[in-house]
MARLUMVO-866384 format. One record per residue (C-alpha): residue number from 1; residue in one letter; z, x, y. Coordinates in Angstrom, 3 decimals. Layout:
+-----+-----+----------+----------+----------+
|   n | res |        Z |        X |        Y |
+-----+-----+----------+----------+----------+
| NUM |   a |        Z |        X |        Y |
...
+-----+-----+----------+----------+----------+
***
This chain:
+-----+-----+----------+----------+----------+
|   n | res |        Z |        X |        Y |
+-----+-----+----------+----------+----------+
|   1 |   m |   13.466 | -112.533 |   50.508 |
|   2 |   s |   15.942 | -111.920 |   48.471 |
|   3 |   r |   15.333 | -108.844 |   45.891 |
|   4 |   f |   16.089 | -111.770 |   42.918 |
|   5 |   a |   13.638 | -114.170 |   44.268 |
|   6 |   t |   10.594 | -111.579 |   43.048 |
|   7 |   r |   12.182 | -112.145 |   39.121 |
|   8 |   s |   10.512 | -114.526 |   37.101 |
|   9 |   v |   13.112 | -115.075 |   34.600 |
|  10 |   v |   14.296 | -118.467 |   34.873 |
|  11 |   v |   13.535 | -121.759 |   32.999 |
|  12 |   l |   12.932 | -125.108 |   35.152 |
|  13 |   a |   15.083 | -127.763 |   33.315 |
|  14 |   i |   13.379 | -131.482 |   33.430 |
|  15 |   p |   15.541 | -134.204 |   32.477 |
|  16 |   l |   13.765 | -135.772 |   29.215 |
|  17 |   l |   13.255 | -139.713 |   29.650 |
|  18 |   v |   12.851 | -142.005 |   27.206 |
|  19 |   a |   13.321 | -145.210 |   25.381 |
|  20 |   a |   16.905 | -146.266 |   24.756 |
|  21 |   a |   18.772 | -149.718 |   23.424 |
|  22 |   s |   20.584 | -150.293 |   26.374 |
|  23 |   p |   21.266 | -149.253 |   29.980 |
|  24 |   a |   23.828 | -147.305 |   29.440 |
|  25 |   d |   22.206 | -145.023 |   26.332 |
|  26 |   a |   19.043 | -145.073 |   28.497 |
|  27 |   v |   20.813 | -142.945 |   31.143 |
|  28 |   v |   22.462 | -140.752 |   29.037 |
|  29 |   a |   19.137 | -140.192 |   26.766 |
|  30 |   a |   17.354 | -139.242 |   30.405 |
|  31 |   r |   19.604 | -136.313 |   30.969 |
|  32 |   t |   20.362 | -134.880 |   27.220 |
|  33 |   a |   17.973 | -132.236 |   28.228 |
|  34 |   a |   19.357 | -131.087 |   31.396 |
|  35 |   a |   23.144 | -132.016 |   30.543 |
|  36 |   g |   24.158 | -130.069 |   27.624 |
|  37 |   p |   25.391 | -126.544 |   27.168 |
|  38 |   a |   22.664 | -124.094 |   28.393 |
|  39 |   e |   20.483 | -122.487 |   25.969 |
|  40 |   f |   19.877 | -118.764 |   26.444 |
|  41 |   i |   16.439 | -117.863 |   24.637 |
|  42 |   t |   15.731 | -114.057 |   24.696 |
|  43 |   g |   12.835 | -113.385 |   27.494 |
|  44 |   v |   14.147 | -116.297 |   29.624 |
|  45 |   g |   17.099 | -117.135 |   31.803 |
|  46 |   s |   18.530 | -119.395 |   34.236 |
|  47 |   l |   20.493 | -119.826 |   37.805 |
|  48 |   e |   23.011 | -122.078 |   36.733 |
|  49 |   q |   25.980 | -122.213 |   39.612 |
|  50 |   v |   26.738 | -120.709 |   43.108 |
|  51 |   a |   30.185 | -120.065 |   45.101 |
|  52 |   a |   30.665 | -118.742 |   48.351 |
|  53 |   t |   33.799 | -117.533 |   49.936 |
|  54 |   s |   32.200 | -116.515 |   53.491 |
|  55 |   a |   29.069 | -116.259 |   55.285 |
|  56 |   g |   29.338 | -112.282 |   53.846 |
|  57 |   n |   30.244 | -112.883 |   50.044 |
|  58 |   a |   28.980 | -115.447 |   47.537 |
|  59 |   w |   28.218 | -115.080 |   43.852 |
|  60 |   a |   25.141 | -116.910 |   41.651 |
|  61 |   v |   25.198 | -117.029 |   37.777 |
|  62 |   g |   23.213 | -117.968 |   35.116 |
|  63 |   a |   21.459 | -115.857 |   32.250 |
|  64 |   t |   18.625 | -113.677 |   31.834 |
|  65 |   d |   16.995 | -111.876 |   28.619 |
|  66 |   g |   19.774 | -113.590 |   26.476 |
|  67 |   k |   22.030 | -111.846 |   28.640 |
|  68 |   t |   24.756 | -112.752 |   31.505 |
|  69 |   m |   23.550 | -112.630 |   35.006 |
|  70 |   i |   25.824 | -112.187 |   37.906 |
|  71 |   l |   24.130 | -111.753 |   41.003 |
|  72 |   r |   26.204 | -110.938 |   44.312 |
|  73 |   w |   25.496 | -111.508 |   48.329 |
|  74 |   n |   26.660 | -108.740 |   49.767 |
|  75 |   d |   25.541 | -106.823 |   53.053 |
|  76 |   g |   23.175 | -109.424 |   53.353 |
|  77 |   a |   20.908 | -109.363 |   50.444 |
|  78 |   w |   21.191 | -110.208 |   47.052 |
|  79 |   g |   21.737 | -108.345 |   44.141 |
|  80 |   q |   22.849 | -107.886 |   40.330 |
|  81 |   v |   25.819 | -106.520 |   39.140 |
|  82 |   p |   26.445 | -105.814 |   36.083 |
|  83 |   s |   28.409 | -108.287 |   33.935 |
|  84 |   p |   29.826 | -107.939 |   29.881 |
|  85 |   s |   27.400 | -110.024 |   27.596 |
|  86 |   p |   29.641 | -110.214 |   24.567 |
|  87 |   g |   26.690 | -111.877 |   22.223 |
|  88 |   p |   26.124 | -110.277 |   19.701 |
|  89 |   a |   22.960 | -112.303 |   19.998 |
|  90 |   t |   22.956 | -114.309 |   23.396 |
|  91 |   s |   25.172 | -115.251 |   26.176 |
|  92 |   g |   24.941 | -116.513 |   29.447 |
|  93 |   l |   26.938 | -118.061 |   32.130 |
|  94 |   n |   27.472 | -121.707 |   33.365 |
|  95 |   g |   29.855 | -121.317 |   36.097 |
|  96 |   v |   31.490 | -119.611 |   38.765 |
|  97 |   a |   34.809 | -119.677 |   41.547 |
|  98 |   a |   36.227 | -117.274 |   44.211 |
|  99 |   t |   38.887 | -117.481 |   46.394 |
| 100 |   s |   38.122 | -114.090 |   48.033 |
| 101 |   a |   35.995 | -111.014 |   47.604 |
| 102 |   s |   38.540 | -109.556 |   45.210 |
| 103 |   n |   38.665 | -112.119 |   42.851 |
| 104 |   a |   36.265 | -114.457 |   41.561 |
| 105 |   w |   36.517 | -115.956 |   37.746 |
| 106 |   a |   32.470 | -116.646 |   35.752 |
| 107 |   v |   32.634 | -118.885 |   32.442 |
| 108 |   g |   29.794 | -119.290 |   30.025 |
| 109 |   n |   29.048 | -119.215 |   26.051 |
| 110 |   a |   27.883 | -116.701 |   23.802 |
| 111 |   t |   26.660 | -117.089 |   20.285 |
| 112 |   d |   26.005 | -115.152 |   17.272 |
| 113 |   s |   22.977 | -113.980 |   14.882 |
| 114 |   k |   23.995 | -117.541 |   13.079 |
| 115 |   g |   24.176 | -119.645 |   16.160 |
| 116 |   n |   27.825 | -119.978 |   16.125 |
| 117 |   a |   29.195 | -120.385 |   19.679 |
| 118 |   r |   32.371 | -119.754 |   21.379 |
| 119 |   g |   33.433 | -119.420 |   25.062 |
| 120 |   i |   33.796 | -116.444 |   27.044 |
| 121 |   i |   35.892 | -115.869 |   30.374 |
| 122 |   l |   34.400 | -113.054 |   33.139 |
| 123 |   h |   37.339 | -111.611 |   36.122 |
| 124 |   w |   36.033 | -110.127 |   38.875 |
| 125 |   t |   39.029 | -107.910 |   40.403 |
| 126 |   g |   37.028 | -105.976 |   43.572 |
| 127 |   e |   35.522 | -103.694 |   41.628 |
| 128 |   a |   34.108 | -104.654 |   38.016 |
| 129 |   w |   33.684 | -108.257 |   36.224 |
| 130 |   t |   35.351 | -107.674 |   32.770 |
| 131 |   q |   35.762 | -110.109 |   30.149 |
| 132 |   v |   39.109 | -112.240 |   29.891 |
| 133 |   p |   40.447 | -113.759 |   26.599 |
| 134 |   s |   40.361 | -117.303 |   26.257 |
| 135 |   a |   42.446 | -119.828 |   24.487 |
| 136 |   g |   42.146 | -123.273 |   22.962 |
| 137 |   g |   39.461 | -122.357 |   20.520 |
| 138 |   a |   36.905 | -122.733 |   23.273 |
| 139 |   i |   33.417 | -122.959 |   21.992 |
| 140 |   y |   31.796 | -123.649 |   25.268 |
| 141 |   l |   32.795 | -123.071 |   28.473 |
| 142 |   e |   30.632 | -125.119 |   31.179 |
| 143 |   g |   32.764 | -124.600 |   34.703 |
| 144 |   v |   35.405 | -123.027 |   36.294 |
| 145 |   a |   37.417 | -123.179 |   39.400 |
| 146 |   a |   39.824 | -121.259 |   41.647 |
| 147 |   t |   42.233 | -122.046 |   44.302 |
| 148 |   s |   44.502 | -118.361 |   44.268 |
| 149 |   a |   45.353 | -115.513 |   42.121 |
| 150 |   s |   47.426 | -117.442 |   39.896 |
| 151 |   n |   45.670 | -120.783 |   39.509 |
| 152 |   a |   42.192 | -121.598 |   38.168 |
| 153 |   w |   40.628 | -124.011 |   35.564 |
| 154 |   a |   38.055 | -123.801 |   32.939 |
| 155 |   v |   36.664 | -126.582 |   31.037 |
| 156 |   g |   34.310 | -127.170 |   27.986 |
| 157 |   e |   34.537 | -127.934 |   24.445 |
| 158 |   s |   36.443 | -126.996 |   21.782 |
| 159 |   t |   36.105 | -126.668 |   17.867 |
| 160 |   g |   35.492 | -129.581 |   16.284 |
| 161 |   g |   33.889 | -131.089 |   19.381 |
| 162 |   q |   37.242 | -131.646 |   21.119 |
| 163 |   e |   37.509 | -131.822 |   24.840 |
| 164 |   l |   39.225 | -128.784 |   26.581 |
| 165 |   i |   40.870 | -127.849 |   29.588 |
| 166 |   l |   42.443 | -124.002 |   30.417 |
| 167 |   r |   44.567 | -123.323 |   33.266 |
| 168 |   w |   45.026 | -119.597 |   34.067 |
| 169 |   n |   48.788 | -118.515 |   35.306 |
| 170 |   g |   47.760 | -115.459 |   37.172 |
| 171 |   t |   48.520 | -113.832 |   33.447 |
| 172 |   a |   46.677 | -115.718 |   30.485 |
| 173 |   w |   44.786 | -118.994 |   30.000 |
| 174 |   k |   46.630 | -121.550 |   28.340 |
| 175 |   r |   45.527 | -124.782 |   27.127 |
| 176 |   v |   46.391 | -128.340 |   29.158 |
| 177 |   g |   46.637 | -131.085 |   27.219 |
| 178 |   i |   44.681 | -134.289 |   28.353 |
| 179 |   p |   43.691 | -138.181 |   27.035 |
| 180 |   a |   41.785 | -137.710 |   23.273 |
| 181 |   g |   38.183 | -138.965 |   23.155 |
| 182 |   i |   36.397 | -137.918 |   26.608 |
| 183 |   g |   34.150 | -135.081 |   24.951 |
| 184 |   t |   32.994 | -132.322 |   26.500 |
| 185 |   f |   33.557 | -131.500 |   30.037 |
| 186 |   n |   31.116 | -130.277 |   32.652 |
| 187 |   g |   32.606 | -129.197 |   35.413 |
| 188 |   v |   35.546 | -128.863 |   36.981 |
| 189 |   t |   36.871 | -128.625 |   41.276 |
| 190 |   a |   40.399 | -127.992 |   42.601 |
| 191 |   i |   41.301 | -127.346 |   46.556 |
| 192 |   s |   45.187 | -126.265 |   44.877 |
| 193 |   a |   47.582 | -126.221 |   42.494 |
| 194 |   t |   48.376 | -130.159 |   42.621 |
| 195 |   d |   44.790 | -131.470 |   42.931 |
| 196 |   a |   41.640 | -131.029 |   40.922 |
| 197 |   w |   39.161 | -133.037 |   39.273 |
| 198 |   a |   37.255 | -132.479 |   36.195 |
| 199 |   w |   34.503 | -134.362 |   34.761 |
| 200 |   a |   32.423 | -135.080 |   31.550 |
| 201 |   t |   29.123 | -137.036 |   31.816 |
| 202 |   g |   28.695 | -138.222 |   28.565 |
| 203 |   s |   31.592 | -140.171 |   28.352 |
| 204 |   y |   31.685 | -141.522 |   32.220 |
| 205 |   q |   34.904 | -139.891 |   32.533 |
| 206 |   v |   36.393 | -138.348 |   36.139 |
| 207 |   m |   39.996 | -136.887 |   35.540 |
| 208 |   l |   42.546 | -135.944 |   38.479 |
| 209 |   w |   45.702 | -133.630 |   38.008 |
| 210 |   n |   48.116 | -134.295 |   40.042 |
| 211 |   g |   50.127 | -131.307 |   39.777 |
| 212 |   k |   51.652 | -132.311 |   36.098 |
| 213 |   v |   49.194 | -134.407 |   34.460 |
| 214 |   w |   45.775 | -135.428 |   33.881 |
| 215 |   r |   44.632 | -138.591 |   34.396 |
| 216 |   q |   41.595 | -140.840 |   34.580 |
| 217 |   t |   40.181 | -142.445 |   37.532 |
| 218 |   a |   37.898 | -145.395 |   37.778 |
| 219 |   i |   34.371 | -145.176 |   38.589 |
| 220 |   p |   31.788 | -147.578 |   38.797 |
| 221 |   s |   30.117 | -148.874 |   35.857 |
| 222 |   l |   26.951 | -146.990 |   34.000 |
| 223 |   v |   27.531 | -143.900 |   36.758 |
| 224 |   l |   27.000 | -140.506 |   35.159 |
| 225 |   v |   28.755 | -137.710 |   37.737 |
| 226 |   n |   27.322 | -134.617 |   37.599 |
| 227 |   a |   29.470 | -132.932 |   40.052 |
| 228 |   v |   32.604 | -133.311 |   42.647 |
| 229 |   a |   33.964 | -131.485 |   45.561 |
| 230 |   a |   36.883 | -132.082 |   47.871 |
| 231 |   t |   38.806 | -130.779 |   50.996 |
| 232 |   s |   41.816 | -132.949 |   50.477 |
| 233 |   a |   43.741 | -135.126 |   48.436 |
| 234 |   s |   42.045 | -138.114 |   50.020 |
| 235 |   n |   38.729 | -136.542 |   50.439 |
| 236 |   a |   36.681 | -135.973 |   47.671 |
| 237 |   w |   32.613 | -136.487 |   46.614 |
| 238 |   a |   31.022 | -137.086 |   43.687 |
| 239 |   v |   27.052 | -137.246 |   42.933 |
| 240 |   g |   25.257 | -137.633 |   40.145 |
| 241 |   y |   22.623 | -140.505 |   38.592 |
| 242 |   t |   22.505 | -144.251 |   37.638 |
| 243 |   g |   19.957 | -146.835 |   35.893 |
| 244 |   p |   17.712 | -147.209 |   32.961 |
| 245 |   a |   14.784 | -144.636 |   31.656 |
| 246 |   n |   12.307 | -144.595 |   34.291 |
| 247 |   a |   14.198 | -146.587 |   36.760 |
| 248 |   i |   16.573 | -143.485 |   37.645 |
| 249 |   r |   18.468 | -143.531 |   41.353 |
| 250 |   t |   20.694 | -141.168 |   43.285 |
| 251 |   v |   24.868 | -141.987 |   43.098 |
| 252 |   i |   27.168 | -140.563 |   45.284 |
| 253 |   l |   31.011 | -141.417 |   45.307 |
| 254 |   h |   33.441 | -140.797 |   47.942 |
| 255 |   w |   37.257 | -140.805 |   46.818 |
| 256 |   n |   39.708 | -142.478 |   49.762 |
| 257 |   g |   42.945 | -140.942 |   47.703 |
| 258 |   t |   43.297 | -144.207 |   45.874 |
| 259 |   k |   40.049 | -144.933 |   44.397 |
| 260 |   w |   35.914 | -144.455 |   43.842 |
| 261 |   q |   33.955 | -146.151 |   46.171 |
| 262 |   r |   29.965 | -145.651 |   46.365 |
| 263 |   v |   28.122 | -145.023 |   49.198 |
| 264 |   p |   24.419 | -145.562 |   49.992 |
| 265 |   s |   21.978 | -142.518 |   49.128 |
| 266 |   p |   18.540 | -141.934 |   49.656 |
| 267 |   s |   16.605 | -141.760 |   46.432 |
| 268 |   p |   13.331 | -140.078 |   47.221 |
| 269 |   g |   10.482 | -139.873 |   45.016 |
| 270 |   l |   10.488 | -140.864 |   41.094 |
| 271 |   e |   13.671 | -140.305 |   38.974 |
| 272 |   p |   15.986 | -138.728 |   41.385 |
| 273 |   v |   18.930 | -137.034 |   40.436 |
| 274 |   l |   22.010 | -135.309 |   41.866 |
| 275 |   d |   23.365 | -132.739 |   39.861 |
| 276 |   g |   25.665 | -130.444 |   42.361 |
| 277 |   v |   28.004 | -130.923 |   45.938 |
| 278 |   a |   29.768 | -128.704 |   48.136 |
| 279 |   v |   32.192 | -130.113 |   50.759 |
| 280 |   v |   32.808 | -128.785 |   54.207 |
| 281 |   s |   35.054 | -131.411 |   56.070 |
| 282 |   a |   35.021 | -135.114 |   56.758 |
| 283 |   r |   32.149 | -134.524 |   58.605 |
| 284 |   n |   29.630 | -132.113 |   56.658 |
| 285 |   a |   28.858 | -132.147 |   53.099 |
| 286 |   w |   25.675 | -131.378 |   51.022 |
| 287 |   a |   24.338 | -132.739 |   47.919 |
| 288 |   v |   21.098 | -131.294 |   45.971 |
| 289 |   g |   19.195 | -131.822 |   43.060 |
| 290 |   v |   15.710 | -132.583 |   41.797 |
| 291 |   s |   13.200 | -135.568 |   42.495 |
| 292 |   y |    9.640 | -135.770 |   40.893 |
| 293 |   k |    6.410 | -136.743 |   41.727 |
| 294 |   k |    3.098 | -137.499 |   39.443 |
| 295 |   g |    1.694 | -134.533 |   37.742 |
| 296 |   s |   -1.486 | -134.556 |   35.519 |
| 297 |   g |   -1.428 | -136.940 |   32.374 |
| 298 |   s |    2.308 | -138.428 |   31.400 |
| 299 |   t |    4.078 | -134.991 |   33.304 |
| 300 |   m |    6.119 | -135.348 |   36.209 |
| 301 |   i |    7.243 | -132.505 |   38.361 |
| 302 |   g |   10.003 | -131.466 |   40.014 |
| 303 |   e |   10.858 | -131.457 |   43.853 |
| 304 |   n |   14.097 | -129.591 |   45.692 |
| 305 |   l |   16.154 | -132.288 |   46.697 |
| 306 |   i |   18.801 | -132.071 |   49.168 |
| 307 |   l |   21.002 | -134.668 |   51.088 |
| 308 |   h |   23.416 | -134.342 |   53.964 |
| 309 |   w |   26.344 | -136.330 |   54.653 |
| 310 |   n |   27.281 | -136.261 |   58.480 |
| 311 |   g |   30.263 | -138.102 |   58.577 |
| 312 |   t |   28.292 | -141.426 |   59.010 |
| 313 |   q |   25.588 | -141.295 |   56.207 |
| 314 |   w |   23.907 | -139.525 |   53.950 |
| 315 |   s |   19.818 | -138.474 |   54.940 |
| 316 |   q |   17.613 | -136.408 |   52.930 |
| 317 |   v |   17.187 | -132.859 |   55.034 |
| 318 |   s |   13.744 | -131.126 |   54.314 |
| 319 |   s |   13.550 | -128.003 |   52.139 |
| 320 |   p |   11.367 | -125.983 |   50.432 |
| 321 |   s |    9.732 | -126.304 |   46.839 |
| 322 |   l |    8.828 | -123.326 |   45.591 |
| 323 |   g |    5.712 | -122.825 |   42.947 |
| 324 |   t |    4.249 | -125.700 |   41.135 |
| 325 |   a |    7.953 | -127.201 |   39.689 |
| 326 |   s |   11.658 | -126.607 |   41.387 |
| 327 |   s |   14.909 | -128.216 |   40.607 |
| 328 |   l |   18.420 | -127.316 |   42.301 |
| 329 |   l |   21.610 | -127.303 |   40.077 |
| 330 |   a |   24.466 | -126.167 |   42.574 |
| 331 |   v |   25.382 | -125.909 |   46.392 |
| 332 |   a |   28.249 | -124.377 |   48.044 |
| 333 |   a |   29.302 | -123.858 |   51.570 |
| 334 |   t |   31.704 | -122.529 |   53.656 |
| 335 |   s |   30.893 | -123.943 |   57.528 |
| 336 |   a |   28.308 | -126.032 |   59.530 |
| 337 |   g |   26.201 | -122.767 |   59.711 |
| 338 |   n |   26.523 | -121.567 |   55.948 |
| 339 |   a |   25.296 | -123.019 |   52.825 |
| 340 |   w |   23.685 | -121.867 |   49.671 |
| 341 |   a |   21.777 | -123.768 |   47.070 |
| 342 |   v |   20.774 | -122.549 |   43.574 |
| 343 |   g |   18.300 | -123.624 |   41.100 |
| 344 |   n |   15.179 | -122.937 |   39.269 |
| 345 |   t |   11.078 | -122.610 |   39.798 |
| 346 |   e |    7.887 | -122.818 |   37.998 |
| 347 |   g |    5.497 | -120.177 |   39.267 |
| 348 |   s |    1.910 | -121.880 |   40.303 |
| 349 |   q |    0.009 | -118.808 |   39.275 |
| 350 |   d |    1.052 | -117.549 |   36.106 |
| 351 |   s |    3.349 | -120.074 |   34.597 |
| 352 |   t |    6.613 | -117.826 |   34.720 |
| 353 |   y |    9.818 | -119.436 |   35.700 |
| 354 |   a |   11.723 | -117.625 |   38.642 |
| 355 |   g |   15.428 | -118.362 |   40.105 |
| 356 |   q |   15.540 | -119.471 |   43.543 |
| 357 |   i |   18.327 | -119.589 |   45.889 |
| 358 |   l |   18.006 | -121.450 |   49.393 |
| 359 |   r |   19.846 | -120.451 |   52.260 |
| 360 |   w |   21.399 | -122.963 |   54.899 |
| 361 |   n |   21.777 | -121.113 |   58.300 |
| 362 |   g |   22.868 | -123.851 |   60.490 |
| 363 |   s |   19.431 | -125.422 |   61.555 |
| 364 |   s |   17.164 | -125.335 |   57.735 |
| 365 |   w |   17.253 | -124.449 |   54.525 |
| 366 |   k |   14.971 | -121.359 |   53.978 |
+-----+-----+----------+----------+----------+
***
């Protein structure tokens, strides 16, 4: 068991299901609580994202006690690594990306005593995490991706609620122009300097970087994308959900280099949602999220959901669900025998919360 598994500090985010005027509105309403910027409340923490470069090097980020939290897998154990917490009131991290043991990025948000927010960017050089100046008036940074020491992306929202994409050129972060009217970006992934993806859940948008400009790609109607991962310009996966409140089901899309096509995916339990995806090869990919079962009264209890692509079909893979309620938010994989999934779980004895980290060893999730 990892050292972090004994810490009761992480909030479980369960989608709020409400009635809405139309199917599209219902989809948005059903995920409002989980899709927006993370809330950082003193005494409560969260695990939001995971990244890995090898079987011996991985990172997980979030917040605890209103401060940024970074965990590292190194020498066969998870341990917390000191990280800046700009504040001055609260701060936390939403995304992490790494290209090697000596190059990683983490992004998130900080707030002052009046609730004013600003985006924060942290960089790992192999010895310590340090804060790097942001750009573009960032108030929320939700995701980060990197392919080398001189190519990285960060996405989120800028002053006035405008969409924001930043690029690292090896020296500084610069704002990159994009079509207007997209709204807050929720995440970004990249495989090279000429291939990257960014997505905005609230406006049903998935953007593609071709090395020169960002352009919109068409996705099926009423599909909300929560994560994208790729291995090449012609092999990318997007995961999320669709459907009106009380009838939500998983969605998985595949990009073949020209267009997105929906691929059949299991939708077990109640209101299943996929929040993370990782791709190792054309025959090996993972998707993680949460499905629900009925609890007492009108409550629903979250259970970990993990799906696997074997080159032919997506199927559900058995996974442990810790405590009385669990959800997975992100997954990272480096080979057929090494993958990580992170999320949140509610304790069964004292109603406390704790982060959960699961590992795939090639045969099962532990």
